ZAMARSE-140561 format. One line per 2 residues: for each residue y, z, x of C-alpha. Coordinates in Angstrom, 1 decimal, decimal comma, always signed. Each point is the difference from the previous one (the first is absolute). Example, Ala and Ser with C-alpha at 12.3 -4.5 7.8 and 13.67 -1.06 7.14 Angstrom:
residues 2
-4,5/+7,8/+12,3; +3,4/-0,7/+1,4 $
***
This chain:
residues 246
-103,7/+125,2/+181,0; -0,6/-3,5/-1,3 $
+1,3/-0,9/-3,4; +0,2/-3,4/-1,8 $
+3,4/-1,4/-0,6; +3,1/+1,5/+1,8 $
-1,7/+2,8/+1,9; +1,3/+3,0/+2,0 $
-1,9/+1,8/+2,6; -0,7/+3,6/-1,0 $
-0,4/+3,3/+2,0; -2,4/+2,9/-0,5 $
+1,2/+3,4/-0,7; -2,1/+3,3/+0,0 $
-0,3/+1,9/-3,3; -2,5/+0,8/-2,6 $
-1,9/-2,6/-2,2; -1,6/+0,6/-3,3 $
-3,3/+1,8/+0,1; -3,5/-1,6/-0,7 $
-1,3/-3,5/+1,1; +2,3/-2,8/-0,8 $
+1,8/+0,9/-3,4; -2,9/+2,2/-1,1 $
+0,0/+3,7/-0,5; +3,0/+2,1/-0,7 $
+3,2/-2,2/+0,7; +2,3/+2,3/+2,1 $
+3,8/-0,1/-0,4; +1,6/+1,4/+3,2 $
+3,4/-0,5/+1,5; -1,1/+1,6/+3,4 $
+0,7/-2,2/+2,9; +2,2/-2,3/-1,7 $
+2,8/-2,0/+2,2; +3,4/+1,5/-0,6 $
+1,4/-3,0/-1,6; -2,5/+0,3/-3,0 $
+1,1/+3,5/-0,8; +2,7/-1,0/-2,5 $
-2,6/-2,1/-1,9; -2,4/+2,9/+0,0 $
+2,7/+2,3/-1,3; +1,2/-2,3/-2,7 $
-3,5/-0,4/-1,3; -0,2/+3,9/-0,5 $
+3,1/-0,1/-2,4; +0,6/-3,4/-1,5 $
-0,4/-0,2/-3,8; -1,9/-2,9/-1,8 $
+3,4/-1,1/-1,7; +1,7/-0,3/+3,3 $
-2,6/-2,6/+1,1; -0,1/-2,2/-3,1 $
+0,9/-0,2/-3,6; -3,6/-1,3/-0,7 $
-2,2/+3,2/-0,2; -3,7/+0,4/-1,1 $
-0,3/+0,0/-3,9; -0,3/+3,6/-1,4 $
-3,0/-1,2/-2,0; -2,0/-0,3/+3,4 $
-0,4/-3,6/-0,5; +0,0/-2,4/+3,0 $
-2,4/-0,8/+2,8; +0,0/+2,5/+2,8 $
+0,7/-1,5/+3,5; +1,4/+0,9/+3,4 $
+1,9/-1,8/+2,8; +0,2/+1,0/+3,7 $
+3,5/+0,2/+1,4; -1,0/-0,1/+3,6 $
+2,6/+0,6/+2,7; -0,6/-1,0/+3,7 $
+1,9/-0,3/+3,1; +0,3/-3,6/+1,5 $
+2,1/-1,7/+2,8; +3,1/+0,3/-2,3 $
-0,6/+3,5/-0,9; -1,2/+1,5/-3,5 $
-1,7/-2,6/-2,1; -1,9/-0,5/-3,3 $
-3,1/-1,8/-0,8; +0,1/-2,5/-2,7 $
-2,2/-2,8/-1,3; +0,4/-3,1/-2,0 $
-2,2/-0,2/-3,1; -2,1/-3,2/-0,4 $
+1,7/-2,6/-2,4; -3,3/-0,2/-1,9 $
+0,0/+3,7/-1,3; +0,6/+0,9/-3,6 $
+2,5/+2,8/+0,5; +3,1/-0,3/+2,4 $
-1,3/-3,3/+1,5; +1,8/-1,0/+3,2 $
+2,0/+3,0/+0,3; +0,7/+2,0/+3,1 $
-1,3/+3,6/-0,6; -1,5/+3,2/+1,5 $
-3,7/+0,1/+0,4; -1,6/+1,6/-3,1 $
-1,6/-0,5/-3,3; -2,0/+1,7/-2,9 $
-2,1/+3,1/+0,4; -3,7/-0,4/+0,0 $
-2,2/+2,7/-1,4; -1,2/+1,1/+3,6 $
+3,7/+0,6/+0,9; -0,2/+3,2/-2,1 $
+2,4/+1,8/-2,3; +3,1/-2,0/-0,7 $
+1,9/+3,3/-0,6; -1,4/+1,3/+3,5 $
-0,6/-1,7/+3,2; -1,3/-3,2/-1,5 $
+3,2/-2,1/+0,6; +0,1/+1,1/+3,6 $
-3,6/-1,2/+0,5; +0,7/-3,3/-2,1 $
+3,1/-0,8/+2,1; -2,0/+0,4/+3,4 $
-2,9/-2,1/-1,5; +2,0/-2,7/-1,4 $
+2,1/-0,2/+3,3; -3,3/-0,4/+1,9 $
-1,3/-2,6/-2,2; +3,2/-2,0/-0,1 $
+1,2/+0,2/+3,6; -3,0/+1,2/+2,0 $
+1,8/+3,1/+1,3; -2,1/+3,1/+1,1 $
+0,9/+2,8/-2,3; -1,1/+2,5/+2,7 $
+3,2/-0,8/+1,8; +2,2/+0,6/-3,2 $
+1,6/+3,3/-0,5; +1,1/+0,7/-3,6 $
+3,2/+2,2/+0,0; +1,3/-0,3/-3,5 $
-0,5/-1,2/-3,6; +2,8/-1,3/-2,3 $
+0,1/+0,4/-3,7; -2,1/-2,3/-2,2 $
+1,9/-3,1/-1,2; -0,7/-2,7/-2,4 $
+0,0/-3,8/+0,0; +0,4/-1,3/-3,5 $
-0,9/-3,6/+0,7; -3,5/+1,0/+1,2 $
-0,5/+3,4/-1,5; -0,7/+1,7/+3,3 $
+0,8/+3,7/+0,5; +0,7/+0,0/+3,7 $
-0,2/+3,0/+2,4; +2,0/-0,9/+3,3 $
-1,9/+1,7/+2,8; +2,2/+0,4/+3,3 $
-1,8/-0,2/+3,3; +0,5/-0,2/+3,8 $
-1,9/-2,6/+2,0; -0,9/+2,7/+2,6 $
-2,6/-2,2/+1,8; +0,8/-3,7/-0,9 $
-2,9/-2,5/-0,2; +0,0/-3,9/-0,3 $
+0,7/-1,1/-3,7; +0,0/-3,4/-1,7 $
-1,3/-1,8/-2,9; -3,6/+1,1/-1,0 $
-0,4/-2,0/-3,2; +2,2/-3,1/-0,6 $
-0,8/+0,3/-3,6; +1,9/+3,2/-0,1 $
+2,6/-0,1/+2,9; +2,1/-2,8/+1,4 $
+1,2/+1,7/+3,0; +0,7/+3,4/+1,5 $
+3,0/+0,9/+1,9; +2,3/+2,8/+1,2 $
+3,8/+0,3/-0,7; +2,3/+2,2/+2,3 $
+1,9/+2,6/-2,0; +3,0/-1,1/+1,9 $
-0,4/-3,5/-1,6; -0,3/+1,5/-3,6 $
+3,2/+2,0/+0,5; +2,0/-2,8/+1,3 $
+2,6/-1,1/-2,5; -0,6/-3,7/+0,7 $
-3,6/+0,5/-1,2; +0,8/+1,8/-3,2 $
+0,5/-1,9/-3,3; -0,3/+0,5/-3,7 $
-2,9/-2,0/-1,4; +0,4/-1,8/-3,4 $
-3,0/-0,6/-2,2; -0,1/-3,0/-2,2 $
+0,0/+2,3/-2,9; +3,3/+1,6/+1,3 $
-1,4/+3,2/+1,4; +1,7/+1,0/+3,4 $
-1,1/+2,3/+2,7; +0,4/+0,7/+3,7 $
-1,7/-2,3/+2,3; -0,5/-0,9/+3,7 $
+0,0/-3,3/+1,9; -2,8/+0,2/+2,6 $
-0,3/-3,2/+1,7; -1,1/-2,6/-2,4 $
-1,0/+2,6/-2,6; +1,8/+1,9/-2,8 $
-1,1/+3,6/-0,3; +0,9/+0,9/-3,6 $
-1,4/+1,8/-3,1; -1,8/+3,3/+0,2 $
-0,4/-0,1/+3,7; +3,7/-0,7/+0,6 $
+0,9/+2,7/-2,4; -2,0/+2,5/+1,9 $
+1,2/-1,0/+3,5; +3,5/+0,2/-1,4 $
-0,3/+3,4/-1,2; -1,8/+1,3/+3,2 $
+2,9/-1,4/+2,1; +2,5/+1,7/-2,3 $
-1,6/+3,5/-0,1; -1,0/-0,1/+3,7 $
+3,6/-0,5/+0,8; -0,6/-3,4/+1,6 $
+1,9/-2,1/-2,5; +2,9/-2,0/+1,3 $
+2,7/-1,8/-2,1; -0,8/-3,2/-1,3 $
+1,3/-2,7/-2,5; -1,8/+0,7/-3,4 $
+1,9/-3,2/-1,4; -2,1/-2,1/+2,3 $
-2,6/-1,5/-2,4; -3,0/-2,0/+0,7 $
-2,3/-1,5/-2,5; -3,9/+0,4/+0,1 $
-0,3/-3,7/+0,7; +2,6/+0,0/+2,9 $
-2,2/-2,0/+2,1; -0,6/-2,8/-2,6 $
***
């Protein structure tokens, strides 16, 4: 598996992919054939409540732009890993931030209250990283969350990279780089910090090489590590400003 940035080689695994060609047809959610180490994540997804993931929840009025992200777990040379990307610095929303692949729903994705977010997550991931959705097995969906700064209502879609394919930057106008991060790196105390926004907001963050994973992405990763039982003690008083490389 070839990535841009710090890449880790992936391994294939048997299991079921979603039905239909590419991300078309009915998007199947199945935990059949998952590696044993993903079981805690799949179980947590079945019971976790929205307020356990974030204090920012979709407006009761229904306002907000429907979107989805793909939280894709693979298996590399250093064990379980996550696929991330860095958004292009020229984008209007969340420019330059490391994030999960994803974006707003298109009409052809289907019902936002149904499996539209699943198809959107796969479509956006293919458009942004070049991955083949046929090798991706969706095994769970987390509750919808809200990003106030951009007005996005986000459905986090959990998936297993059953059959890894090469990924990289497809459109430099959207994506600066694509990379994987070992879960062991994310759980290591020396890589965990509290990010401090210029306006004073604080939240969990991760030091990944020369990048700082913060905001919505880091918050979701933090909660997944916690509810999957993977979290290790770390110093929450270790603060890093967003312009830490300046």
